[in-house]
C-alpha positions in Angstrom: -49.9 -13.9 -30.5 -52.6 -11.3 -29.6 -55.9 -12.6 -28.3 -57.7 -10.0 -30.5 -56.8 -8.2 -33.7 -58.2 -4.7 -33.9 -58.2 -3.2 -37.3 -59.7 -0.1 -39.0 -61.3 -0.6 -42.5 -62.2 2.0 -45.1 -64.7 1.2 -47.9 -63.0 -1.6 -49.7 -62.8 -2.3 -53.5 -61.4 -5.4 -55.0 -58.0 -5.5 -56.8 -56.6 -2.7 -54.6 -53.8 -2.5 -52.1 -56.2 -1.8 -49.2 -58.2 -4.9 -50.2 -55.1 -7.1 -50.2 -54.0 -5.7 -46.8 -57.4 -6.4 -45.4 -57.1 -10.0 -46.7 -53.8 -10.5 -45.0 -55.1 -9.3 -41.6 -58.3 -11.3 -41.9 -56.5 -14.5 -42.8 -53.9 -13.9 -40.1 -56.8 -13.6 -37.5 -58.3 -16.9 -38.7 -54.9 -18.7 -38.7 -53.9 -17.5 -35.3 -57.3 -17.9 -33.8 -57.5 -14.3 -32.7 -60.7 -12.4 -32.5 -61.1 -9.8 -35.3 -62.4 -6.5 -34.1 -63.2 -4.0 -36.9 -63.9 -0.3 -36.9 -64.4 2.2 -39.8 -61.4 4.3 -40.7 -59.6 6.1 -43.5 -57.1 3.3 -44.1 -56.5 -0.4 -43.4 -54.6 -0.3 -40.1 -53.7 -2.7 -37.3 -54.2 -1.1 -33.9 -52.3 -2.5 -31.0 -53.9 -2.8 -27.6 -52.3 0.5 -26.6 -53.6 2.3 -29.7 -50.4 2.3 -31.7 -51.4 1.9 -35.4 -49.5 0.1 -38.0 -50.4 0.9 -41.6 -47.9 -1.6 -43.0 -49.8 -4.9 -43.2 -46.6 -7.0 -43.4 -45.2 -5.3 -40.3 -48.5 -6.0 -38.6 -48.4 -9.7 -39.5 -44.9 -10.0 -38.1 -46.3 -8.7 -34.8 -49.4 -10.9 -35.0 -47.3 -14.1 -35.7 -44.7 -12.9 -33.1 -41.7 -13.5 -35.4 -39.2 -12.1 -33.0 -36.3 -14.3 -34.0 -34.5 -12.9 -37.0 -34.6 -15.2 -40.0 -32.6 -13.9 -43.0 -34.6 -16.0 -45.6 -38.0 -15.0 -44.2 -36.9 -11.3 -44.2 -35.7 -11.6 -47.8 -38.8 -13.3 -49.0 -41.1 -10.8 -47.4 -39.1 -7.9 -48.7 -39.4 -9.4 -52.2 -43.2 -9.5 -51.9 -43.1 -5.8 -51.0 -40.8 -4.7 -53.8 -41.2 -7.0 -56.8 -44.6 -8.8 -56.4 -47.1 -6.5 -54.9 -46.2 -3.5 -57.2 -46.8 -5.6 -60.3 -50.1 -6.9 -58.9 -51.3 -3.4 -58.2 -50.2 -2.3 -61.7 -52.0 -5.4 -63.2 -48.8 -6.7 -64.7 -49.9 -10.2 -63.6 -47.5 -12.3 -65.7 -44.5 -10.4 -64.3 -45.8 -10.8 -60.8 -46.4 -14.6 -61.3 -43.0 -15.1 -62.8 -41.3 -13.3 -59.9 -43.2 -15.5 -57.4 -42.2 -18.6 -59.4 -38.5 -17.5 -59.1 -38.9 -16.8 -55.4 -40.4 -20.2 -54.8 -37.6 -21.8 -56.7 -34.9 -20.1 -54.8 -36.5 -19.9 -51.3 -38.8 -22.9 -51.3 -38.1 -23.6 -47.6 -39.8 -20.3 -46.6 -43.2 -21.6 -47.9 -45.6 -24.2 -46.6 -45.5 -27.8 -47.9 -48.6 -28.8 -46.1 -51.8 -26.8 -45.8 -51.8 -26.8 -42.0 -48.2 -25.7 -41.7 -48.7 -22.1 -43.1 -46.5 -19.3 -41.8 -46.5 -15.5 -41.9 -44.8 -15.8 -45.4 -47.7 -17.8 -46.8 -50.3 -15.4 -45.4 -48.5 -12.4 -46.9 -48.2 -13.9 -50.3 -51.7 -15.3 -50.2 -53.3 -12.0 -49.4 -51.5 -10.3 -52.3 -52.1 -13.1 -54.9 -55.4 -14.8 -54.0 -57.6 -12.6 -56.2 -55.5 -12.9 -59.3 -54.7 -16.6 -58.8 -58.4 -17.4 -58.3 -59.3 -15.9 -61.7 -56.2 -17.1 -63.6 -57.2 -19.5 -66.4 -53.9 -21.2 -67.0 -51.0 -21.5 -64.4 -49.1 -24.2 -66.3 -46.3 -21.8 -66.9 -45.9 -21.4 -63.2 -45.9 -25.0 -61.7 -44.3 -24.1 -58.4 -46.8 -21.2 -57.9 -49.7 -23.4 -58.9 -48.6 -26.2 -56.5 -48.2 -23.8 -53.6 -51.5 -22.1 -54.2 -53.3 -25.5 -54.3 -51.7 -26.3 -50.9 -52.6 -23.1 -49.0 -56.1 -23.0 -50.6 -56.9 -26.3 -48.8 -56.5 -24.5 -45.5 -60.0 -23.7 -44.4 -58.8 -20.7 -42.3 -57.4 -19.1 -45.4 -60.7 -19.5 -47.2 -62.6 -18.2 -44.3 -60.4 -15.1 -44.1 -61.1 -14.3 -47.7 -64.9 -14.9 -47.3 -65.0 -12.6 -44.3 -63.4 -9.7 -46.3 -65.8 -10.3 -49.2 -68.7 -10.0 -46.7 -67.4 -6.7 -45.4 -66.9 -5.4 -48.9 -70.5 -6.2 -49.9 -71.9 -4.6 -46.8 -70.3 -1.3 -47.8 -70.0 1.8 -45.6 -72.7 2.3 -43.0 -75.1 5.0 -44.0 -74.5 8.3 -42.2 -77.1 10.5 -40.5 -78.4 12.7 -43.4 -79.2 15.7 -41.3 -75.8 15.7 -39.7 -74.2 15.3 -43.1 -76.1 18.2 -44.5 -74.7 20.5 -41.7 -71.1 19.7 -42.6 -69.1 21.3 -45.3 -68.0 19.0 -48.1 -64.2 18.6 -47.7 -61.9 18.1 -50.6 -60.2 14.7 -50.8 -56.5 15.1 -50.7 -54.7 12.7 -53.0 -52.0 10.3 -52.0 -48.7 11.9 -53.0 -47.1 11.1 -56.3 -44.5 12.6 -58.5 -45.9 14.2 -61.7 -43.2 16.0 -63.8 -45.9 17.5 -66.0 -47.2 19.7 -63.2 -43.9 20.7 -61.7 -42.7 24.3 -61.9 -39.4 24.5 -60.0 -36.0 25.9 -60.5 -33.2 23.5 -61.5 -32.0 22.5 -58.1 -32.4 18.7 -58.4 -29.8 16.6 -56.8 -27.8 14.4 -59.3 -29.4 10.9 -59.6 -26.7 8.2 -59.1 -26.7 5.6 -61.8 -25.5 2.4 -60.1 -24.4 0.9 -63.4 -21.8 3.7 -63.9 -18.8 3.4 -61.6 -17.9 6.6 -59.8 -14.2 7.6 -60.3 -12.4 10.8 -59.1 -12.8 13.8 -61.4 -10.4 16.7 -62.0 -11.3 20.0 -60.5 -14.0 18.5 -58.2 -14.1 17.5 -54.6 -13.5 13.8 -54.6 -14.6 12.3 -51.2 -13.7 8.7 -50.3 -15.6 7.5 -47.2 -15.2 4.3 -45.2 -16.7 3.0 -42.0 -14.9 0.5 -39.8 -15.4 -3.0 -41.1 -17.8 -4.8 -38.7 -16.6 -8.2 -37.5 -18.6 -10.9 -39.3 -19.5 -13.3 -36.5 -22.3 -11.3 -34.8 -25.3 -9.2 -35.3 -24.5 -5.4 -35.0 -26.2 -3.6 -32.1 -27.3 0.1 -32.2 -24.0 1.2 -30.7 -22.1 -0.5 -33.6 -24.4 1.0 -36.1 -24.3 4.6 -35.0 -20.6 4.4 -34.2 -19.5 3.8 -37.8 -21.8 2.7 -40.6 -24.8 5.1 -39.9 -22.5 8.1 -39.2 -20.6 7.5 -42.4 -23.8 7.1 -44.4 -25.1 10.4 -43.1 -21.9 12.2 -44.2 -21.9 10.4 -47.5 -25.5 11.5 -48.2 -24.6 15.0 -47.2 -21.6 15.1 -49.6 -23.7 13.8 -52.5 -26.4 16.4 -51.7 -23.8 19.1 -51.9 -22.7 17.8 -55.3 -19.4 16.4 -54.2 -18.1 13.4 -56.1 -18.5 10.8 -53.4 -18.1 7.0 -52.8 -18.8 5.1 -49.6 -17.4 1.6 -48.9 -17.7 -0.9 -46.1 -17.9 -4.7 -45.7 -17.5 -7.5 -43.2 -14.1 -8.3 -41.7 -14.1 -12.1 -42.0 -10.6 -13.5 -41.2 -9.1 -14.4 -37.8 -9.4 -16.4 -34.7 -12.9 -15.2 -33.8 -14.2 -16.6 -37.0 -12.5 -20.0 -36.5 -13.8 -20.1 -32.9 -17.4 -19.3 -33.8 -17.4 -21.8 -36.7 -16.2 -24.5 -34.3 -19.1 -23.6 -31.9 -21.7 -23.7 -34.7 -20.2 -26.8 -36.4 -19.8 -25.2 -39.8 -16.9 -24.2 -42.0 -15.4 -20.7 -41.7 -16.7 -19.8 -45.1 -20.2 -21.0 -44.3 -20.2 -19.0 -41.1 -19.0 -15.9 -43.0 -21.6 -16.3 -45.7 -24.4 -16.6 -43.0 -23.4 -13.5 -41.1 -22.4 -11.4 -44.1 -26.0 -11.9 -45.3 -27.3 -10.8 -41.8 -25.2 -7.7 -41.8 -26.3 -6.9 -45.4 -29.9 -7.2 -44.5 -29.6 -5.1 -41.4 -27.8 -2.3 -43.2 -30.3 -2.4 -46.1 -33.2 -2.0 -43.6 -31.4 1.0 -42.0 -31.2 2.6 -45.5 -27.4 2.7 -45.7 -26.2 3.9 -49.1 -23.0 2.0 -49.7 -21.6 2.1 -53.2 -20.5 -1.4 -52.2 -20.9 -3.4 -49.0 -18.3 -6.1 -49.6 -16.1 -8.5 -47.5 -12.5 -9.3 -46.9 -12.6 -13.0 -48.0 -11.9 -12.2 -51.7 -9.1 -12.7 -54.2 -8.6 -8.9 -54.4 -8.0 -8.8 -50.7 -5.3 -11.5 -51.0 -3.7 -9.8 -54.0 -3.5 -6.3 -52.5 -2.6 -7.4 -48.9 0.3 -9.5 -50.2 1.4 -6.8 -52.6 1.6 -4.2 -49.7 3.4 -6.8 -47.5 6.0 -7.7 -50.2 6.8 -4.0 -50.9 7.3 -3.4 -47.2 9.5 -6.5 -47.1 11.5 -5.3 -50.0 12.0 -1.8 -48.4 13.3 -3.4 -45.2 10.2 -2.6 -43.1 9.6 -6.3 -42.0 11.5 -7.9 -39.1 11.8 -11.6 -38.5 11.6 -12.7 -34.9 10.6 -15.8 -32.9 8.0 -16.0 -30.2 7.3 -18.5 -27.4 3.7 -19.7 -27.9 1.5 -22.5 -26.5 1.2 -25.5 -28.8 -1.4 -28.3 -28.6 0.2 -31.6 -29.5 -3.2 -33.2 -29.8 -4.5 -30.5 -32.2 -1.1 -30.1 -33.8 -1.5 -26.4 -33.9 -0.2 -23.2 -32.1 -3.0 -21.9 -30.0 -4.3 -18.4 -30.4 -5.2 -16.6 -27.2 -8.9 -17.3 -27.6 -8.1 -21.1 -27.8 -6.5 -21.2 -24.3 -8.1 -21.2 -20.9 -6.6 -21.6 -17.4 -6.1 -20.1 -14.0 -5.4 -16.4 -13.7 -2.0 -15.7 -12.2 -3.4 -12.6 -10.5 -6.8 -13.5 -8.9 -6.6 -17.3 -9.3 -9.9 -17.4 -11.3 -9.8 -20.8 -12.9 -11.6 -20.0 -16.2 -9.5 -17.1 -17.4 -9.0 -16.7 -21.2 -5.6 -16.5 -22.9 -6.0 -12.7 -23.5 -7.9 -11.5 -20.5 -9.3 -12.6 -17.1 -13.1 -11.9 -16.9 -12.9 -12.0 -13.1 -10.3 -9.3 -12.4 -10.2 -7.7 -15.8 -6.4 -7.9 -16.2 -4.9 -8.3 -19.7 -2.9 -11.5 -20.0 -0.5 -13.4 -22.3 -1.6 -17.0 -22.8 1.8 -18.2 -21.5 1.1 -16.5 -18.1 -1.8 -18.8 -17.3 -1.4 -21.4 -14.6 -2.3 -24.9 -15.8 -3.3 -23.8 -19.3 -5.6 -26.0 -21.3 -6.6 -26.2 -25.0 -10.2 -24.9 -25.3 -10.8 -27.3 -28.2 -9.9 -30.6 -26.6 -8.9 -29.8 -22.9 -5.3 -31.0 -23.5 -2.5 -29.3 -21.7 -0.4 -27.4 -24.3 3.4 -27.2 -24.3 5.5 -24.1 -25.0 7.1 -24.0 -28.4 9.0 -21.4 -30.5 7.3 -20.0 -33.6 8.8 -17.7 -36.2 6.8 -14.5 -37.0 7.0 -11.3 -39.0 6.8 -7.8 -37.6 6.1 -4.5 -39.2 8.8 -2.1 -38.0 6.6 0.8 -37.0 9.6 2.4 -35.1 11.4 2.8 -38.4 8.3 4.2 -40.1 7.4 6.5 -37.2 8.8 9.7 -38.7 6.6 9.3 -41.8 3.6 8.3 -39.8 4.0 11.4 -37.6 4.3 13.6 -40.7 1.0 12.2 -42.0 -0.7 12.6 -38.7 0.3 16.2 -38.2 -0.8 17.2 -41.6 -4.0 15.2 -41.7 -5.3 15.9 -38.2 -4.8 19.6 -38.7 -6.2 19.9 -42.2 -8.9 17.3 -41.7 -9.9 18.5 -38.3 -10.0 15.1 -36.6 -12.3 14.5 -33.7 -10.5 15.0 -30.3 -10.5 11.3 -29.5 -8.7 10.5 -32.8 -6.0 13.1 -32.0 -5.5 12.1 -28.4 -5.3 8.4 -28.9 -2.8 8.7 -31.8 -0.7 11.2 -29.9 -0.4 8.8 -26.9 0.8 6.0 -29.2 3.4 8.3 -30.9 4.6 9.8 -27.6 5.2 6.3 -26.2 7.3 5.5 -29.3 6.2 3.0 -31.9 7.5 -0.6 -31.7 7.6 -3.4 -34.2 4.2 -5.1 -34.3 3.6 -8.7 -35.1 1.6 -9.1 -38.4 1.4 -12.9 -38.6 -0.6 -15.6 -36.8 -0.5 -19.4 -36.7 -4.0 -19.9 -38.2 -5.5 -21.4 -41.2 -8.3 -18.9 -41.8 -6.7 -15.7 -43.2 -4.7 -14.2 -46.0 -1.7 -16.4 -46.7 1.8 -14.9 -46.1 3.7 -15.0 -49.4 7.1 -15.7 -48.0 9.2 -18.8 -47.9 9.2 -20.5 -44.5 5.9 -18.8 -43.5 3.6 -20.8 -45.8 1.5 -22.1 -42.9 0.9 -18.6 -41.4 -1.6 -15.9 -42.3 -1.6 -12.2 -41.7 -2.8 -10.9 -38.4 -6.3 -9.5 -38.8 -5.4 -5.9 -37.9 -2.7 -5.7 -40.5 -5.1 -7.4 -43.0 -8.4 -5.8 -42.1 -7.8 -2.1 -43.1 -6.6 -3.3 -46.5 -10.2 -4.4 -46.9 -11.0 -0.8 -47.8 -9.0 -0.8 -51.0 -9.8 -4.4 -51.8 -13.6 -3.7 -51.5 -13.0 -0.7 -53.8 -11.2 -3.0 -56.2 -14.2 -5.3 -56.2 -16.3 -2.2 -57.1 -14.0 -1.0 -59.9 -10.8 -2.3 -61.6 -9.7 1.3 -61.5 -9.5 1.3 -57.7 -6.1 2.9 -57.6 -7.6 6.2 -58.9 -9.2 6.4 -55.5 -6.5 4.9 -53.3 -3.3 6.1 -55.0 -4.3 9.6 -55.7 -3.5 11.8 -52.6 -3.6 15.1 -54.6 -7.2 14.7 -55.7 -8.9 12.5 -53.1 -9.8 13.2 -49.5 -10.3 10.1 -47.3 -12.8 10.2 -44.4 -12.9 7.3 -42.0 -15.6 6.6 -39.4 -15.1 4.3 -36.4 -15.5 3.6 -32.7 -12.7 5.0 -30.5 -11.1 1.6 -29.9 -10.3 1.3 -33.7 -8.3 4.6 -33.9 -4.7 3.3 -33.8 -5.2 0.8 -36.6 -6.4 3.7 -38.9 -4.1 6.4 -37.7 -0.9 4.5 -37.2 -0.8 0.9 -38.5 -2.7 1.3 -41.9 -0.9 4.6 -42.8 2.4 2.9 -41.8 1.6 0.0 -44.1 0.8 2.4 -46.9 3.8 4.6 -46.6 6.1 1.6 -46.2 5.4 0.5 -49.7 7.2 3.6 -51.1 4.2 4.4 -53.2 1.9 7.5 -53.2 -1.2 6.2 -51.4 -4.3 8.2 -50.4 -3.9 8.5 -46.6 -6.5 9.4 -44.1 -7.6 13.1 -44.2 -10.3 12.9 -41.5 -10.8 10.4 -38.7 -14.2 10.6 -37.0 -14.8 8.6 -33.8 -17.6 7.9 -31.5 -17.6 7.1 -27.8 -19.9 4.3 -26.5 -23.7 4.2 -26.8 -24.9 2.3 -23.7 -28.4 0.8 -23.2 -30.8 1.6 -20.4 -28.2 2.1 -17.7 -25.9 -0.8 -18.8 -24.2 -2.3 -21.9 -25.5 -4.1 -24.9 -25.1 -7.9 -24.4 -26.2 -10.5 -26.9 -25.5 -13.3 -24.5 -27.7 -11.8 -21.8 -30.4 -10.7 -24.3 -30.0 -7.0 -23.3 -30.2 -4.3 -25.9 -31.5 -3.6 -29.3 -29.7 -5.3 -32.2 -30.0 -4.5 -35.9 -32.8 -7.1 -36.5 -34.7 -6.0 -33.4 -35.2 -2.5 -34.6 -37.1 -3.8 -37.6 -39.3 -6.0 -35.4 -40.6 -3.0 -33.5 -42.5 -1.7 -36.5 -41.0 1.7 -36.1 -39.7 3.0 -39.5 -36.0 3.2 -40.2 -36.1 7.0 -40.5 -37.2 7.3 -36.8 -34.4 5.0 -35.7 -31.9 7.0 -37.8 -33.1 10.2 -36.3 -32.9 9.0 -32.7 -29.5 7.5 -33.0 -28.0 10.5 -34.7 -29.6 12.8 -32.1 -27.9 10.9 -29.3 -24.7 10.2 -31.2 -21.9 9.9 -28.6 -19.5 12.4 -30.2 -17.8 13.8 -27.2 -18.7 11.4 -24.4 -20.7 8.2 -23.9 -24.5 8.4 -24.3 -27.4 6.3 -23.3 -30.2 4.7 -25.3 -33.5 4.8 -23.3 -36.9 3.8 -24.6 -38.5 6.7 -22.8 -36.3 9.2 -24.7 -36.8 7.3 -28.0 -40.6 7.6 -27.7 -40.4 11.2 -26.5 -38.2 12.2 -29.4 -40.6 10.6 -31.9 -43.7 12.2 -30.4 -42.3 15.6 -29.5 -39.6 16.4 -32.0 -40.6 14.5 -35.1 -44.4 14.4 -34.9 -45.1 17.7 -33.1 -42.3 19.8 -34.7 -41.4 18.5 -38.2 -44.5 16.4 -38.9 -46.8 19.2 -37.7 -45.2 21.9 -39.9 -45.2 19.8 -43.1 -48.7 18.4 -42.6 -50.3 21.7 -41.6 -48.9 23.6 -44.5 -49.5 21.1 -47.3 -53.0 20.2 -46.2 -53.9 23.9 -46.0 -52.6 24.4 -49.6 -54.8 21.6 -50.8 -57.8 22.7 -48.9 -57.6 26.4 -50.1 -55.6 26.4 -53.3 -56.3 22.9 -54.7 -52.7 22.1 -54.2 -51.5 24.9 -56.6 -48.8 27.4 -55.5 -50.1 30.9 -55.9 -48.3 34.0 -57.1 -46.7 35.5 -54.0 -44.9 38.6 -52.8 -42.0 37.5 -50.5 -41.0 41.0 -49.4 -43.3 41.2 -46.3 -41.8 41.7 -42.9 -42.6 38.1 -41.7 -41.0 36.6 -44.8 -38.0 38.9 -44.7 -37.4 38.0 -41.0 -37.9 34.3 -41.7 -35.4 34.3 -44.6 -32.8 36.1 -42.5 -33.2 33.6 -39.6 -33.1 30.6 -41.9 -30.1 31.8 -43.8 -28.2 32.3 -40.5 -29.2 28.7 -39.4 -28.3 27.3 -42.8 -24.8 28.8 -42.6 -24.4 27.1 -39.2 -25.7 23.8 -40.6 -23.2 23.8 -43.5 -20.3 24.7 -41.2 -21.3 21.9 -38.8 -21.6 19.3 -41.6 -18.3 20.3 -43.3 -16.6 19.8 -39.9 -18.4 16.4 -39.7 -20.3 17.5 -36.5 -23.3 15.4 -37.5 -25.3 15.6 -34.2 -25.1 19.4 -34.3 -26.1 19.5 -38.0 -29.3 17.5 -37.2 -30.1 19.8 -34.3 -29.8 22.9 -36.5 -32.1 21.4 -39.2 -34.7 20.7 -36.6 -34.4 24.3 -35.3 -35.2 25.5 -38.9 -38.3 23.3 -38.8 -39.3 24.9 -35.5 -38.8 28.3 -37.0 -41.2 27.2 -39.8 -43.8 26.4 -37.2 -43.2 29.8 -35.5 -43.7 31.5 -38.9 -47.1 29.8 -39.4 -48.2 30.8 -35.9 -47.1 34.4 -36.4 -48.8 34.6 -39.8 -51.9 33.1 -38.3 -52.4 30.8 -41.3 -56.1 29.9 -41.1 -59.5 30.3 -43.0 -59.8 34.0 -42.0 -56.3 34.8 -43.4 -57.4 33.1 -46.7 -60.7 34.9 -46.9 -59.7 38.3 -45.7 -56.0 38.8 -46.6 -55.5 36.7 -49.7 -52.2 38.3 -50.8 -50.6 37.7 -47.4 -52.0 34.1 -47.3 -50.4 33.5 -50.7 -47.0 34.6 -49.4 -47.4 32.4 -46.3 -48.2 29.2 -48.2 -45.7 29.7 -50.9 -43.0 30.5 -48.4 -43.9 27.5 -46.3 -43.8 25.1 -49.3 -40.3 26.4 -50.2 -39.1 26.0 -46.6 -40.4 22.4 -46.6 -38.4 21.9 -49.8 -35.2 23.2 -48.1 -35.8 21.0 -45.0 -36.2 18.0 -47.2 -32.6 18.5 -48.4 -31.2 19.3 -45.0 -32.8 16.2 -43.5 -32.1 13.8 -46.4 -28.8 12.7 -45.0 -30.4 11.7 -41.7 -33.9 10.5 -42.8 -33.8 9.7 -46.5 -37.2 8.1 -46.6 -38.8 11.0 -44.8 -37.1 13.5 -47.1 -38.4 11.5 -50.1 -42.0 11.7 -48.7 -41.7 15.4 -48.3 -40.5 15.8 -51.9 -43.3 13.5 -53.1 -45.9 15.6 -51.2 -44.4 18.7 -52.8 -44.2 16.9 -56.2 -40.6 18.2 -56.5 -37.4 16.3 -57.2 -34.9 15.6 -54.4 -32.8 18.7 -54.2 -29.3 19.8 -53.5 -28.3 21.4 -50.2 -27.8 25.1 -50.9 -25.8 27.8 -49.2 -28.8 30.2 -49.1 -32.6 29.8 -48.8 -34.2 30.6 -52.1 -37.6 30.3 -53.7 -37.4 27.3 -56.0 -41.0 26.1 -56.0 -42.7 28.5 -58.4 -46.1 30.0 -59.1 -48.4 27.4 -60.7 -46.6 24.4 -59.4 -49.0 21.6 -58.3 -48.2 19.7 -55.1 -48.3 15.9 -55.2 -50.5 15.0 -52.3 -50.4 14.6 -48.5 -49.4 11.9 -46.1 -48.4 11.8 -42.5 -44.6 11.7 -42.0 -44.8 10.1 -38.5 -47.1 8.2 -36.2 -47.5 8.7 -32.5 -45.9 6.0 -30.3 -47.9 5.2 -27.2 -45.9 5.8 -24.0 -47.0 2.4 -22.7 -44.7 0.8 -25.3 -41.8 1.7 -23.1 -42.5 -1.1 -20.7 -43.4 -3.5 -23.5 -40.0 -2.9 -25.2 -38.1 -2.9 -22.0 -39.6 -6.3 -21.1 -38.8 -7.6 -24.6 -35.3 -6.3 -25.0 -34.1 -6.3 -21.4 -32.5 -3.7 -19.2 -29.4 -3.5 -17.1 -31.6 -4.6 -14.1 -32.1 -8.0 -15.9 
């Protein structure tokens, strides 16, 4: 916890958002015992020792209370305060706010204090938002849980002292300024905070289609129907940045691009929950497999929600639909003679009375004699092993020496299916323009010749095998897991087959790390074609290499690297994280996350390039034109040259995105932003231009506003929240991605307001974050 809390305060008025933010920070200072240092400013902000400013009071409180350990319940409760409590308070819809808090207290009571001296960051956040209205409420009998909680926290003297301090500051008011100095200054116009106001909009009809989540998206005739999946993350861990950029974030960027182009698009993902790893982790944590899956599915869901991923459904594989579809695919393959029965020699623990999966066996490596090798690989020499090769094997669960025993298993005859798999591969990889990795890995498998692959395991946690004599077995996770794509779609809509058995009208795009390629390019298509039905097969496979961290690899066990929940804890907004990850996306080779580059890209590329262009243009339009777009002539030489350059870059952008070259697409969009900055410099947009060359100035500001509108669309796949802010400042609806730059914000249109898109990150934070999240040197 910081020794001092430095904040800036504007003139405060009761019953406003700034006032409640000030209350939160003041109470936090009292509770933590930190010294409160105040300075005048334009907004309530929390300033770190290194001058990084946080305008989000809740993010500031997380830092002040040092809540570094991810807590799914705490995160959910704080998010609900932001989204369903505070907005109602600000709008003075008090009963709705109180009822929401009552429901939250009922469902998440463990997140709130039961004793006045046990208050947490959650209590401070809710108290800061609610104390004014609760203090003046006449009757709280309808909200017994809320009333009881408020009575508890109000007994905390530090809470009361924090409120009194803010009241004193409010009563003081702003310090009087030097009258003489004030008289010398020009009175500047106050620029409003940006809002959408349809009544003052004058734009062409280029708005992107708003997706109604209550209406299920199905393929449409004579349209481009795009089905997108990202590799299902394994449920028993927290995803790190490499996992996120490798599949889910990349797929999200492409899905958002497709929607912005007007394509009929759906995007599905979910947690892969069956298999040995889940059983092992559940044993370690002393919970059931289902309880473990529920816990980590919630963590994944929370991480992806924070990263602003736009799944049509983020599901899971432990569903009845999964069982039904996986068993149906298997039985049709069995009926068509694509399943082989064979026996295998496996290790069996007589004490556990179970066959042991590789992860349940430890012993001495036959190669290097390391005495703690696993049943699948030796960590000392790195060699891959079969569990039966270990010297003196032992059961990981009870230490008992297992025996060898024969077990019957089922194999998918990939050799028989190879001609059809090759046919699919040749057509799809050519038409769909697969990434080089996807092609090379698949070709190596096919060249070697496909062999029957075991699709069953002696486990309890998995999809049951629906065949007599195999009742105690489940499907191997890599036969079962890809079937999660159609089963998650089936949980989205009962008409799932319109997406998955419609190869003429649907194009399937699949995103993954390079290690997952064979399962998507060989095994899953083989399972589909083996049914004898017309399945939608993969059209485009998009792979990533590895994203490493500060000269080494991500490691949860060694506390090295940034994981999904850590990104949120930094206080840096999701759009900045999305931008950085996509700008270093390892498309053709491994790339490296470094804090130095992360900070540099924020300050140099986002703040100085994009942020500067948008802020400079919009604030000038408010200062000189009261935010109204003037009548303009766009035929001047500067405008003509700009439009020519932008159209050339826009063509490159669309070509890159259609080829799913996402890193290149982002680079081109930022080049267009840089061209906008160049245009303002060449035009010399300033007071003199406005006073002396009004017609030229009119053209410059109108052109700049329209270029910002175009950029909002091009950047929306990468930074959706940033794009939304740009549109709110323009007071224009989110727009489609066009083929050509056009003038769509028209004369007389009134802008919505101004706000900064990005905040500078102090370079000193590099060492702070390195220390907190480790480096390879650790």
